[in-house]
Backbone as numpy.savetxt, mean C-alpha at the origin, in Angstrom:
# Nx Ny Nz CAx CAy CAz Cx Cy Cz
-44.34 -22.60 -26.80 -43.00 -22.36 -27.32 -42.12 -21.77 -26.23
-40.92 -22.26 -26.15 -39.96 -21.78 -25.17 -39.30 -20.51 -25.65
-38.93 -19.64 -24.68 -38.19 -18.43 -25.02 -36.72 -18.74 -25.11
-35.91 -17.73 -25.41 -34.46 -17.94 -25.49 -33.90 -18.27 -24.11
-32.80 -19.01 -24.07 -32.20 -19.34 -22.78 -31.63 -18.08 -22.12
-31.48 -18.08 -20.81 -30.84 -16.92 -20.18 -29.36 -16.89 -20.54
-28.92 -15.80 -21.09 -27.52 -15.67 -21.50 -26.80 -14.79 -20.48
-25.61 -15.19 -20.09 -24.84 -14.44 -19.11 -23.45 -14.15 -19.65
-22.95 -12.96 -19.29 -21.59 -12.59 -19.65 -20.62 -13.51 -18.91
-19.50 -13.81 -19.55 -18.45 -14.63 -18.95 -17.14 -13.86 -19.09
-16.65 -13.31 -17.97 -15.40 -12.56 -18.01 -15.45 -11.43 -19.03
-14.59 -11.47 -20.02 -14.52 -10.44 -21.06 -15.41 -10.76 -22.26
-16.22 -11.77 -22.15 -17.14 -12.13 -23.24 -18.54 -11.64 -22.89
-19.13 -10.85 -23.79 -20.48 -10.32 -23.58 -21.46 -11.18 -24.35
-22.54 -11.49 -23.68 -23.51 -12.42 -24.27 -24.65 -11.68 -24.97
-25.15 -12.33 -26.00 -26.39 -11.90 -26.66 -27.20 -13.17 -26.92
-28.49 -13.02 -26.93 -29.37 -14.16 -27.17 -29.91 -14.08 -28.60
-29.73 -15.14 -29.33 -30.24 -15.23 -30.70 -31.65 -15.81 -30.63
-32.64 -14.96 -30.86 -34.04 -15.38 -30.75 -34.44 -16.37 -31.85
-33.76 -16.33 -32.99 -34.09 -17.26 -34.08 -33.66 -18.69 -33.77
-32.46 -18.83 -33.20 -31.96 -20.18 -32.92 -32.13 -20.57 -31.45
-32.62 -19.64 -30.64 -32.78 -19.85 -29.19 -31.47 -20.29 -28.54
-30.39 -19.60 -28.94 -29.08 -19.93 -28.37 -28.34 -18.64 -27.98
-27.31 -18.81 -27.19 -26.49 -17.68 -26.76 -25.26 -17.55 -27.66
-24.84 -16.31 -27.83 -23.60 -16.04 -28.56 -22.77 -15.12 -27.67
-21.46 -15.31 -27.71 -20.56 -14.48 -26.93 -19.57 -13.78 -27.85
-19.40 -12.51 -27.60 -18.46 -11.68 -28.36 -17.46 -11.05 -27.38
-16.20 -10.95 -27.79 -15.21 -10.29 -26.92 -15.58 -8.82 -26.70
-15.25 -8.33 -25.53 -15.48 -6.94 -25.16 -14.14 -6.23 -25.10
-14.14 -4.92 -25.29 -12.88 -4.17 -25.17 -12.91 -3.25 -23.94
-13.78 -3.55 -22.99 -13.89 -2.70 -21.81 -12.91 -3.11 -20.72
-12.94 -2.38 -19.62 -12.05 -2.67 -18.49 -12.48 -3.95 -17.80
-11.53 -4.65 -17.21 -11.78 -5.85 -16.45 -10.86 -5.82 -15.24
-10.96 -6.78 -14.35 -10.09 -6.78 -13.18 -9.71 -8.19 -12.78
-8.42 -8.34 -12.39 -7.98 -9.61 -11.83 -7.78 -9.49 -10.32
-8.27 -8.35 -9.76 -8.22 -8.05 -8.32 -6.80 -7.88 -7.79
-5.84 -7.64 -8.68 -4.46 -7.38 -8.27 -4.10 -5.96 -8.73
-4.06 -4.98 -7.80 -3.77 -3.61 -8.21 -2.35 -3.40 -8.74
-1.45 -4.33 -8.46 -0.04 -4.16 -8.83 0.21 -4.20 -10.34
-0.64 -4.88 -11.09 -0.39 -4.95 -12.54 -1.23 -3.95 -13.32
-1.64 -2.89 -12.67 -2.31 -1.78 -13.34 -3.77 -2.07 -13.66
-4.35 -1.19 -14.46 -5.75 -1.30 -14.85 -5.83 -2.24 -16.05
-6.51 -3.36 -15.85 -6.61 -4.38 -16.89 -7.67 -4.00 -17.92
-7.55 -4.59 -19.08 -8.54 -4.39 -20.15 -8.74 -5.71 -20.89
-9.89 -5.84 -21.49 -10.21 -7.06 -22.23 -9.52 -7.05 -23.60
-9.03 -8.22 -24.00 -8.40 -8.35 -25.31 -9.45 -8.71 -26.36
-9.07 -8.63 -27.62 -9.97 -9.02 -28.70 -10.28 -10.51 -28.67
-9.42 -11.27 -27.98 -9.64 -12.71 -27.86 -10.56 -13.04 -26.68
-10.91 -12.01 -25.87 -11.82 -12.23 -24.75 -11.16 -12.54 -23.42
-9.87 -12.28 -23.31 -9.19 -12.52 -22.03 -8.84 -11.18 -21.38
-8.63 -11.19 -20.08 -8.30 -9.99 -19.32 -6.77 -9.81 -19.32
-6.30 -8.70 -19.86 -4.86 -8.43 -19.96 -4.44 -7.40 -18.93
-3.25 -7.58 -18.32 -2.78 -6.60 -17.34 -2.44 -5.26 -18.01
-2.52 -4.21 -17.21 -2.14 -2.88 -17.68 -0.69 -2.60 -17.32
-0.36 -1.33 -17.21 1.00 -0.94 -16.82 1.16 -1.15 -15.31
2.25 -1.77 -14.89 2.47 -2.01 -13.46 2.50 -0.69 -12.68
2.03 -0.74 -11.44 2.08 0.43 -10.58 3.52 0.79 -10.26
3.81 2.06 -10.21 5.10 2.54 -9.76 4.86 3.08 -8.35
5.44 2.45 -7.36 5.21 2.81 -5.97 6.32 3.75 -5.49
5.95 4.99 -5.25 6.89 6.00 -4.76 6.73 6.11 -3.25
7.80 5.88 -2.49 7.67 5.93 -1.03 7.41 7.34 -0.53
6.68 7.42 0.59 6.36 8.71 1.20 7.46 9.19 2.15
8.31 8.28 2.58 9.39 8.60 3.52 10.72 8.43 2.79
11.67 9.36 3.01 12.96 9.26 2.30 13.66 7.91 2.44
13.61 7.27 3.61 14.32 6.02 3.79 13.49 4.79 3.42
12.24 4.99 3.09 11.36 3.86 2.79 11.54 3.37 1.36
11.09 2.14 1.13 11.08 1.55 -0.19 9.61 1.31 -0.55
9.18 1.83 -1.70 7.80 1.62 -2.13 7.67 0.28 -2.83
6.78 -0.57 -2.34 6.54 -1.87 -2.94 5.04 -2.04 -3.17
4.69 -2.93 -4.07 3.28 -3.17 -4.34 2.85 -4.49 -3.72
1.81 -4.42 -2.91 1.22 -5.60 -2.29 -0.02 -5.95 -3.10
-0.16 -7.21 -3.57 -1.29 -7.58 -4.42 -2.67 -7.35 -3.79
-2.74 -7.23 -2.47 -4.03 -6.99 -1.82 -4.25 -5.53 -1.47
-3.17 -4.78 -1.17 -3.29 -3.41 -0.70 -2.87 -2.35 -1.71
-2.14 -2.73 -2.73 -1.58 -1.73 -3.64 -0.24 -1.25 -3.10
0.10 0.01 -3.36 1.40 0.55 -2.94 1.47 0.71 -1.43
2.54 0.21 -0.84 2.81 0.36 0.59 4.29 0.68 0.77
4.61 1.33 1.87 6.00 1.61 2.21 6.54 0.53 3.13
7.77 0.13 2.90 8.49 -0.80 3.77 9.76 -0.08 4.21
10.23 -0.31 5.45 11.46 0.35 5.89 12.64 -0.02 4.98
13.41 0.97 4.64 14.58 0.76 3.78 15.86 1.03 4.55
16.97 1.10 3.85 18.25 1.31 4.52 18.46 2.75 4.97
19.22 2.90 6.04 19.63 4.22 6.55 21.14 4.19 6.75
21.79 5.35 6.68 23.25 5.40 6.89 23.60 5.31 8.38
24.81 5.01 8.66 25.40 5.08 10.01 24.65 4.28 11.07
24.02 3.17 10.69 23.36 2.32 11.68 22.03 2.84 12.17
21.51 3.88 11.53 20.21 4.42 11.94 19.09 3.46 11.49
17.89 3.67 12.03 16.74 2.85 11.66 15.74 3.71 10.90
15.05 3.10 9.95 14.06 3.81 9.16 12.72 3.73 9.89
12.16 4.89 10.21 10.85 4.99 10.84 9.90 5.50 9.76
8.95 4.65 9.35 8.04 5.02 8.26 7.29 6.30 8.62
7.25 7.22 7.67 6.58 8.50 7.87 7.47 9.54 8.51
8.65 9.15 8.99 9.52 10.07 9.73 10.91 10.21 9.16
11.50 9.13 8.68 12.86 9.15 8.17 13.80 8.33 9.03
15.09 8.56 8.85 16.12 7.81 9.59 16.28 8.39 10.99
16.33 7.51 11.98 16.45 7.92 13.38 17.53 7.09 14.06
18.09 7.64 15.13 19.10 6.94 15.93 18.42 5.84 16.74
18.90 4.60 16.65 18.28 3.53 17.43 18.66 3.64 18.92
17.82 3.07 19.78 18.09 3.10 21.21 17.40 1.94 21.92
17.84 1.69 23.13 17.16 0.75 24.02 16.67 1.53 25.24
17.48 2.50 25.68 17.09 3.40 26.77 17.41 4.82 26.32
16.83 5.85 26.99 17.16 7.23 26.62 18.64 7.55 26.73
19.38 6.81 27.57 20.82 7.04 27.70 21.57 6.72 26.41
20.95 5.95 25.52 21.58 5.62 24.24 21.48 6.78 23.24
20.66 7.77 23.54 20.43 8.90 22.62 21.53 9.94 22.76
21.82 10.67 21.67 22.92 11.65 21.69 22.77 12.71 22.79
21.56 13.18 23.00 21.30 14.16 24.06 20.31 13.51 25.03
20.81 12.60 25.85 19.97 11.77 26.71 19.08 12.58 27.64
19.52 13.74 28.07 18.72 14.51 29.03 17.46 15.10 28.39
17.45 15.26 27.08 16.27 15.86 26.44 15.58 14.91 25.47
15.97 13.64 25.44 15.38 12.71 24.48 14.73 11.54 25.20
13.82 10.89 24.49 13.18 9.67 24.99 13.44 8.57 23.99
13.32 7.34 24.44 13.44 6.20 23.55 12.03 5.76 23.19
11.65 5.99 21.97 10.28 5.74 21.51 10.22 4.40 20.77
9.07 3.74 20.84 8.88 2.45 20.18 7.85 2.60 19.08
8.10 1.94 17.96 7.17 1.99 16.82 7.05 0.60 16.21
5.83 0.23 15.85 5.60 -1.05 15.17 5.81 -0.82 13.68
6.77 -1.51 13.10 7.06 -1.41 11.68 6.82 -2.77 11.03
6.94 -2.83 9.73 6.69 -4.08 9.01 7.58 -5.22 9.51
8.80 -4.93 9.90 9.72 -5.96 10.36 9.64 -6.23 11.86
8.74 -5.56 12.57 8.61 -5.73 14.02 8.79 -4.41 14.74
8.97 -4.47 16.05 9.16 -3.26 16.85 10.54 -2.68 16.64
10.60 -1.36 16.54 11.90 -0.69 16.52 11.88 0.37 17.62
13.04 0.72 18.12 13.19 1.72 19.17 14.11 2.80 18.62
13.70 4.07 18.79 14.50 5.16 18.25 14.43 6.38 19.15
15.46 7.20 19.07 15.53 8.43 19.86 14.58 9.47 19.30
13.86 10.12 20.21 12.90 11.13 19.80 12.84 12.23 20.85
12.29 13.35 20.46 12.15 14.49 21.35 11.03 14.24 22.38
10.03 13.46 21.99 8.89 13.21 22.87 8.26 11.86 22.55
7.48 11.35 23.51 6.77 10.10 23.28 5.28 10.25 23.61
4.94 11.29 24.32 3.54 11.51 24.70 3.28 12.96 25.03
2.05 13.26 25.46 1.64 14.64 25.71 2.47 15.34 26.77
2.90 14.63 27.78 3.61 15.28 28.88 5.08 15.57 28.58
5.57 15.12 27.46 6.98 15.30 27.12 7.28 16.64 26.45
6.28 17.34 25.98 6.50 18.59 25.26 6.20 19.79 26.15
6.96 20.88 25.99 6.69 22.08 26.78 5.37 22.74 26.36
4.77 23.42 27.29 3.54 24.20 27.06 2.43 23.36 26.43
2.39 22.07 26.78 1.35 21.15 26.30 1.24 21.09 24.78
2.36 21.30 24.12 2.36 21.15 22.66 2.18 19.67 22.34
1.51 19.35 21.22 1.33 17.95 20.87 2.63 17.30 20.38
2.76 16.02 20.67 3.89 15.22 20.19 3.40 14.46 18.96
4.02 14.70 17.81 3.56 14.03 16.58 4.04 12.58 16.51
3.63 11.90 15.50 3.94 10.46 15.35 5.45 10.20 15.22
6.20 11.19 14.81 7.65 11.02 14.65 8.42 11.31 15.94
7.69 11.74 16.97 8.35 12.04 18.23 8.96 13.43 18.27
8.29 14.38 17.62 8.73 15.77 17.59 7.63 16.64 18.17
7.99 17.57 19.05 7.00 18.51 19.60 6.59 19.50 18.52
5.31 19.74 18.42 4.82 20.65 17.36 4.58 22.03 17.90
């Protein structure tokens, strides 16, 4: 005599094996499921056996000038947003004066023109420092170009 067939769950349907009829039965589950897209929240199984999206993620930017957006592969990410007066948004730092050379900076004698890779490409902005040798007393230069 043969045993029951191997029964496997399918998505939101949980399987059970009926030993009397030697067949599989599937019942909807009400547990969590995933469509691998973090942007539509935590999904859950419906009574009909399909995976339903949860509440969409609300992406709050970490930088004042940034815009929080949801990437289906990464979840919440910051993208550079608008700045006043022609300034450029430097993620993690805020709005900065753009430059091509240090002479473009308001206080050219004490500023450097720093480069940063952003989502839209390279940007150049005025900063207090760009590396270890730019700060007095060997203070570290942070990612925003400020001596600490």
